[in-house]
C-alpha positions as CSV (number, residue, x, y, z in Angstrom):
1,X,37.8,103.7,94.7
2,X,41.1,102.0,94.5
3,X,42.9,102.1,91.2
4,X,45.8,100.1,90.0
5,X,49.0,102.1,90.0
6,X,50.2,103.4,86.7
7,X,53.0,106.0,86.8
8,X,52.7,107.0,83.1
9,X,48.9,107.4,83.3
10,X,49.3,109.4,86.5
11,X,51.7,111.8,84.8
12,X,49.3,112.2,81.9
13,X,46.4,113.0,84.2
14,X,48.5,115.4,86.3
15,X,49.6,117.3,83.2
16,X,46.0,117.5,82.0
17,X,44.9,118.8,85.5
18,X,47.5,121.5,85.4
19,X,46.5,122.5,81.9
20,X,42.8,122.7,82.9
21,X,43.6,124.8,86.0
22,X,45.8,127.2,84.1
23,X,43.0,127.7,81.5
24,X,40.6,128.3,84.4
25,X,43.0,130.9,85.8
26,X,43.1,132.6,82.4
27,X,39.3,132.8,82.5
28,X,39.5,134.4,85.9
29,X,42.0,136.9,84.6
30,X,39.7,137.8,81.8
31,X,36.7,138.3,84.2
32,X,38.8,140.3,86.7
33,X,38.8,143.3,84.3
34,X,34.9,143.4,84.4
35,X,33.9,142.3,87.9
36,X,35.1,142.8,91.5
37,X,37.4,140.2,92.9
38,X,34.8,138.7,95.3
39,X,32.3,138.4,92.5
40,X,34.8,136.5,90.4
41,X,35.5,134.3,93.4
42,X,31.8,133.6,93.7
43,X,31.7,132.7,89.9
44,X,34.7,130.5,90.3
45,X,33.0,128.4,93.0
46,X,29.5,128.5,91.6
47,X,30.4,127.7,88.0
48,X,32.4,124.6,88.9
49,X,30.0,123.3,91.5
50,X,27.4,121.7,89.1
51,X,30.0,119.9,87.1
52,X,31.8,118.6,90.3
53,X,28.5,117.5,91.8
54,X,27.6,115.4,88.7
55,X,31.1,113.8,88.9
56,X,30.9,113.0,92.6
57,X,27.4,111.7,92.5
58,X,28.1,109.5,89.5
59,X,31.4,108.1,90.9
60,X,31.1,108.0,94.7
61,X,27.5,108.5,95.5
62,X,25.7,111.0,97.8
63,X,27.1,109.4,101.0
64,X,30.6,110.6,100.1
65,X,29.4,114.2,100.6
66,X,28.5,113.8,104.3
67,X,30.9,116.2,106.2
68,X,32.4,115.1,109.6
69,X,34.3,118.1,110.8
70,X,32.3,121.2,109.9
71,X,34.7,123.6,111.6
72,X,37.6,122.6,109.4
73,X,35.3,122.7,106.3
74,X,34.3,126.3,107.2
75,X,37.9,127.2,107.8
76,X,38.9,125.9,104.3
77,X,36.0,127.7,102.7
78,X,37.1,131.0,104.3
79,X,40.7,130.4,103.3
80,X,39.4,129.7,99.8
81,X,37.7,133.0,99.6
82,X,40.9,134.7,100.7
83,X,43.1,132.7,98.4
84,X,41.1,133.2,95.2
85,X,40.0,136.8,96.1
86,X,43.6,137.8,96.5
87,X,44.7,135.9,93.4
88,X,42.0,137.5,91.2
89,X,42.8,141.0,92.6
90,X,46.5,140.5,91.5
91,X,45.5,139.2,88.1
92,X,44.1,142.5,87.1
93,X,47.6,143.9,86.9
94,X,50.0,140.9,86.8
95,X,50.7,138.5,83.9
96,X,49.6,135.0,84.7
97,X,53.2,133.9,84.5
98,X,54.3,136.4,87.2
99,X,51.4,135.4,89.5
100,X,52.3,131.7,89.1
101,X,55.9,132.3,89.8
102,X,55.1,133.9,93.2
103,X,52.4,131.4,93.9
104,X,54.8,128.5,93.5
105,X,56.2,129.4,97.0
106,X,53.1,127.7,98.5
107,X,54.8,124.2,98.9
108,X,57.6,125.9,100.7
109,X,55.2,127.7,103.0
110,X,53.4,124.4,103.7
111,X,56.7,122.8,104.8
112,X,57.4,125.8,107.1
113,X,53.9,125.9,108.6
114,X,53.8,122.1,109.2
115,X,56.2,122.7,112.1
116,X,54.0,124.9,114.3
117,X,50.6,123.6,113.1
118,X,51.3,119.8,112.7
119,X,54.3,119.4,114.9
120,X,56.4,117.9,112.1
121,X,60.1,118.1,111.9
122,X,61.9,120.0,109.1
123,X,65.6,119.5,108.8
124,X,68.2,122.1,108.1
125,X,68.5,121.4,104.4
126,X,64.7,121.8,103.9
127,X,64.9,125.1,105.9
128,X,67.6,126.3,103.5
129,X,65.4,125.4,100.5
130,X,62.5,127.3,102.1
131,X,64.7,130.4,102.7
132,X,66.1,130.3,99.1
133,X,62.6,130.0,97.7
134,X,61.5,133.1,99.6
135,X,64.6,134.9,98.2
136,X,63.2,134.0,94.8
137,X,59.9,135.6,95.7
138,X,61.8,138.8,96.6
139,X,63.5,138.7,93.2
140,X,60.2,138.5,91.4
141,X,58.6,141.2,93.6
142,X,61.3,143.9,93.7
143,X,61.4,144.9,90.0
144,X,58.1,146.8,90.2
145,X,57.4,150.4,89.4
146,X,60.3,152.6,90.6
147,X,61.8,149.5,92.3
148,X,59.0,149.2,94.9
149,X,57.3,145.9,95.8
150,X,53.9,145.9,94.1
151,X,50.6,145.4,95.9
152,X,49.4,142.8,93.4
153,X,52.6,140.8,94.0
154,X,51.9,140.9,97.8
155,X,48.3,139.8,97.1
156,X,49.6,136.6,95.3
157,X,51.9,136.0,98.3
158,X,48.8,136.3,100.6
159,X,47.0,133.9,98.3
160,X,49.9,131.4,98.6
161,X,49.8,131.7,102.4
162,X,46.1,131.0,102.5
163,X,46.6,128.0,100.2
164,X,49.4,126.7,102.5
165,X,47.2,126.9,105.6
166,X,44.3,125.3,103.7
167,X,46.7,122.4,102.8
168,X,47.4,121.9,106.5
169,X,43.6,121.6,107.1
170,X,43.5,119.0,104.3
171,X,46.0,116.9,106.2
172,X,43.7,117.0,109.2
173,X,40.4,116.4,107.2
174,X,41.7,113.4,105.4
175,X,41.6,111.5,108.7
176,X,37.8,111.7,108.9
177,X,36.3,113.1,105.6
178,X,36.3,111.9,102.0
179,X,38.1,113.9,99.3
180,X,34.7,114.3,97.6
181,X,33.2,116.1,100.6
182,X,36.3,118.3,100.8
183,X,36.1,119.4,97.2
184,X,32.3,120.0,97.2
185,X,32.0,121.8,100.5
186,X,35.0,123.9,99.6
187,X,33.2,125.2,96.5
188,X,29.8,125.6,98.3
189,X,31.2,127.5,101.3
190,X,33.4,129.6,99.1
191,X,30.6,130.5,96.6
192,X,28.1,131.3,99.3
193,X,30.6,133.4,101.4
194,X,32.0,135.3,98.4
195,X,28.6,135.8,96.9
196,X,27.2,137.4,100.1
197,X,30.3,139.6,100.5
198,X,30.1,140.7,96.9
199,X,26.5,141.8,97.1
200,X,27.2,145.5,98.1
201,X,29.4,146.0,95.0
202,X,27.7,143.6,92.7
203,X,28.2,144.3,89.0
204,X,25.4,142.8,86.8
205,X,26.7,139.8,84.7
206,X,26.9,140.4,81.0
207,X,25.3,137.8,78.8
208,X,28.4,137.9,76.5
209,X,30.5,136.5,79.4
210,X,28.2,133.4,79.9
211,X,30.4,131.1,77.7
212,X,33.5,132.4,79.5
213,X,32.0,131.7,82.9
214,X,30.8,128.3,81.9
215,X,34.1,127.4,80.4
216,X,35.9,128.5,83.5
217,X,33.7,126.3,85.6
218,X,34.1,123.3,83.3
219,X,37.9,123.8,83.2
220,X,38.0,123.9,87.0
221,X,35.9,120.8,87.3
222,X,37.8,118.8,84.7
223,X,41.0,119.9,86.5
224,X,39.7,118.5,89.7
225,X,38.7,115.2,88.2
226,X,42.1,114.8,86.5
227,X,43.9,115.7,89.7
228,X,42.0,113.1,91.7
229,X,42.7,110.5,89.0
230,X,46.4,111.4,89.0
231,X,46.6,110.8,92.8
232,X,44.7,107.5,92.5
233,X,47.2,106.2,89.9
234,X,50.5,107.6,91.1
235,X,52.5,108.4,94.2
236,X,52.2,112.0,95.4
237,X,55.9,112.4,95.6
238,X,56.2,111.5,92.0
239,X,53.5,113.7,90.5
240,X,53.5,116.7,92.8
241,X,56.5,118.2,91.0
242,X,54.4,118.3,87.8
243,X,52.5,121.3,89.3
244,X,55.4,123.4,88.1
245,X,54.5,122.6,84.5
246,X,51.7,125.2,85.0
247,X,54.3,127.9,84.3
248,X,54.7,126.6,80.8
249,X,51.0,126.7,80.2
250,X,50.4,130.2,81.6
251,X,53.3,131.6,79.6
252,X,51.5,130.3,76.5
253,X,48.2,131.9,77.6
254,X,49.9,135.2,78.4
255,X,51.4,135.3,74.9
256,X,48.2,134.0,73.1
257,X,45.6,136.2,74.9
258,X,47.5,139.3,76.1
259,X,50.8,139.4,74.1
260,X,52.9,139.3,77.2
261,X,56.1,137.4,78.2
262,X,57.8,137.3,81.6
263,X,60.6,139.8,82.1
264,X,64.1,138.8,83.1
265,X,63.5,139.3,86.9
266,X,60.4,137.0,86.7
267,X,62.4,134.3,84.9
268,X,65.2,134.5,87.5
269,X,62.9,134.5,90.5
270,X,60.7,131.7,89.0
271,X,63.9,129.6,88.5
272,X,64.9,130.0,92.1
273,X,61.5,129.2,93.5
274,X,61.0,126.2,91.3
275,X,64.5,124.8,92.0
276,X,63.9,125.3,95.7
277,X,60.5,123.5,95.5
278,X,61.9,120.6,93.6
279,X,64.8,120.3,96.1
280,X,62.3,120.3,98.9
281,X,60.2,117.6,97.3
282,X,63.5,115.6,96.8
283,X,64.3,115.9,100.5
284,X,60.7,114.9,101.4
285,X,61.0,111.8,99.3
286,X,64.3,110.9,100.9
287,X,62.7,111.4,104.3
288,X,59.6,109.5,103.1
289,X,57.3,112.5,103.7
290,X,54.4,112.5,101.3
291,X,53.4,116.0,100.1
292,X,49.7,116.9,100.6
293,X,47.3,116.4,97.8
294,X,46.5,119.8,96.3
295,X,42.7,119.7,96.5
296,X,42.4,123.5,96.3
297,X,43.5,125.6,93.4
298,X,43.1,129.3,92.6
């Protein structure tokens, strides 16, 4: 569906998408204290899938779900399991704001990986931005217990790496497959794969968590709908920087739900990472390189 461009509406939809995804992540953090990481990964995919299917069938019809390149869909689903599984594992111990600060290195990793995987050219200024952003990750990671890098922090970095590789597959899939098929099959493959892997250590679901699980699924689906609408109405280079507004939302959730605020090291590292990411997007705009649409989200 083609939509008339409207920058102001695109910004509003993107802010709404980021807010929904951050609320979904808060739900995953809540569930991570009661269930294994793979089980929460299964719940993330399975809970959003019915809502997303209703939206896709109502807006684009069943033909939009037909996949063309099964191999890349399976790869994205596997990367999704790794991405969300690692992210949920980290959320058991890390504040959302700290996890987001590290995860924001993903756009920098996408730019770096586009060279060997897509054959794109990255200029020296963009490489400097990537290097500075990775330095910001080190700033966030180092102030752990006794000064050691924490395992949860490294798990977020692994999640960001999985996201970056998945974003490369999106660049390839958009040549043959619809965005609707990418979203739906991502959730299906991730839910089935994570569910099967979670079976040996399965923890029975508590009825009291049903509203939380449903709310997490609805927030994820609404975030996906808002994200799609944002990219229909605005240029990717204009609205992609708004992903960083997620840090504001998760700081609010950390304070409201867990009474936590980022420490000084997290603030400093996040500032370095966000500044590097924004500079990279600026250079991509000057070079007329469109950032990939973020179809996947932890």
